[in-house]
C-alpha positions in Angstrom: -9.2 -13.3 85.7 -9.2 -14.3 89.0 -9.6 -18.0 88.9 -7.0 -18.1 86.2 -4.9 -15.7 88.7 -5.3 -18.0 91.4 -4.7 -21.1 89.7 -1.3 -19.9 88.3 -0.4 -18.4 91.5 -0.7 -21.8 93.3 0.9 -23.9 90.5 3.2 -22.1 88.4 6.5 -19.9 89.2 5.9 -16.4 88.4 8.3 -14.6 86.1 9.0 -11.6 88.2 11.8 -10.0 86.0 9.5 -10.3 82.5 8.2 -7.0 81.7 6.5 -5.2 78.7 9.3 -3.4 76.8 7.5 -1.1 74.8 3.7 0.3 73.7 3.1 -3.0 71.8 3.5 -6.7 71.5 6.2 -7.2 68.8 9.3 -5.6 70.8 8.1 -7.6 74.0 8.0 -10.8 71.5 11.5 -10.0 70.1 13.0 -9.6 73.4 11.4 -12.7 74.8 11.9 -14.9 71.7 15.5 -13.5 70.4 17.0 -12.1 73.7 17.2 -8.8 72.0 15.7 -5.7 72.2 14.7 -3.7 69.0 18.0 -1.5 69.1 19.9 -5.0 69.1 18.4 -6.9 66.5 20.5 -8.0 63.3 20.2 -5.7 60.3 19.2 -8.8 58.6 16.3 -9.3 61.0 15.0 -6.1 60.1 15.2 -6.0 56.2 11.3 -5.3 55.9 11.2 -8.3 53.5 10.0 -10.7 55.9 11.4 -12.1 59.4 12.9 -15.6 58.1 16.2 -14.2 58.9 15.6 -13.3 62.5 17.7 -15.5 65.2 14.3 -16.5 67.0 14.3 -19.2 69.5 12.4 -21.8 67.9 15.0 -22.0 65.3 17.4 -23.2 67.8 15.0 -25.6 69.0 14.8 -26.8 65.4 18.6 -27.0 65.4 18.2 -29.4 68.6 15.7 -31.9 67.0 12.6 -30.3 68.5 9.4 -30.0 66.6 8.3 -26.7 66.7 4.9 -24.7 66.9 3.8 -21.0 66.7 0.4 -19.8 66.3 -1.7 -16.6 67.5 -5.4 -16.3 67.1 -6.3 -12.8 65.1 -4.6 -13.0 61.8 -5.8 -9.2 61.3 -3.5 -7.9 64.3 -0.9 -10.9 64.5 2.3 -9.9 65.9 4.8 -10.4 62.7 2.0 -9.5 60.1 0.8 -6.3 61.6 2.3 -3.2 59.5 5.0 -5.8 59.1 6.4 -8.2 56.4 5.6 -11.7 58.3 7.4 -14.7 57.3 8.1 -15.9 53.5 8.3 -19.7 54.7 6.8 -21.1 57.6 8.7 -20.1 60.7 7.9 -23.6 62.5 7.1 -27.1 61.6 3.6 -26.3 62.8 2.5 -22.7 61.7 -1.1 -21.6 62.8 -1.5 -18.5 60.5 -2.9 -20.3 57.2 -5.6 -22.1 59.3 -6.4 -18.9 61.1 -6.5 -16.9 57.6 -8.6 -19.7 56.3 -11.3 -19.7 59.2 -11.7 -16.1 58.5 -12.8 -16.7 54.8 -15.8 -18.7 56.5 -18.9 -17.0 57.4 -18.0 -15.1 60.8 -20.4 -14.4 63.5 -19.3 -12.0 66.5 -20.1 -12.2 70.0 -18.7 -9.7 72.4 -16.3 -8.6 69.4 -15.0 -12.2 69.1 -15.2 -14.0 66.1 -16.9 -17.2 65.9 -16.5 -19.1 62.6 -15.4 -22.8 62.5 -17.8 -24.3 65.2 -18.7 -23.1 68.5 -15.4 -21.9 69.6 -13.9 -18.5 69.5 -10.4 -17.5 68.1 -9.0 -17.7 71.6 -10.2 -21.0 72.1 -9.2 -21.9 68.5 -5.7 -21.2 69.7 -5.9 -23.1 73.0 -7.2 -26.0 71.3 -4.0 -26.0 68.7 -1.8 -25.9 71.4 -3.8 -28.5 73.3 -3.3 -30.6 70.1 0.3 -29.7 69.4 1.1 -31.1 73.1 -1.0 -34.0 73.0 -0.5 -35.2 69.6 3.5 -35.1 70.2 3.8 -35.8 73.4 6.5 -38.6 72.8 8.7 -36.1 71.3 10.4 -32.9 72.0 8.8 -29.9 71.3 8.8 -26.2 71.7 5.4 -24.4 71.1 4.6 -20.8 71.4 0.7 -19.7 71.2 -0.7 -16.4 71.8 -4.0 -15.0 72.2 -5.3 -11.5 71.8 -8.3 -11.6 70.5 -10.2 -11.6 73.9 -8.3 -8.8 75.5 -7.0 -6.5 72.8 -10.2 -4.3 72.3 -11.7 -4.6 75.5 -10.2 -4.5 79.1 -13.4 -6.3 80.3 -13.5 -8.9 78.0 -10.8 -11.4 79.5 -13.4 -11.9 82.4 -15.5 -14.2 79.8 -12.3 -16.2 79.1 -11.4 -16.6 82.8 -13.2 -20.0 83.3 -11.9 -21.6 79.9 -8.2 -20.5 80.4 -8.3 -21.9 84.0 -10.0 -25.4 82.6 -7.3 -25.3 79.9 -4.4 -24.9 82.5 -6.1 -27.7 84.7 -6.4 -30.2 82.0 -4.1 -33.0 83.0 -4.5 -34.8 79.8 -1.6 -32.5 78.3 
């Protein structure tokens, strides 16, 4: 994604200390969102019942009066649900999972291994649009949103190139 990389390099601060923790997304997410490694997570967090008791950063933001959001694009492989218990209650004020699950109940057309089902957008674009809607609609309120997309990079190392222009355009959008 050379265009996205160039835009990020010119306009954002690089998180040089951020590294992948283990071989999948979950341990890295937990380190980033809770500040803890898998070894130091609270036993209440890892009960196999749900992740409702985990001390995740969006809870801290909520306590401070922020509106919170969390969304991922692929419900079948989402970080907190893939061979994991997920959440019993929505973890944030705006939780994208029910929408994404519902959208997968619609007829799906696939293109380059990405699902298109609710209009002319793939699931990665759907998450980008949800993040933008969250930011634009609530721009006068304190917010914390965490949106993640893996649909266009999970199964094929070459697929991110198909989203290079869309991601760059999303980042360049001054409306947000």
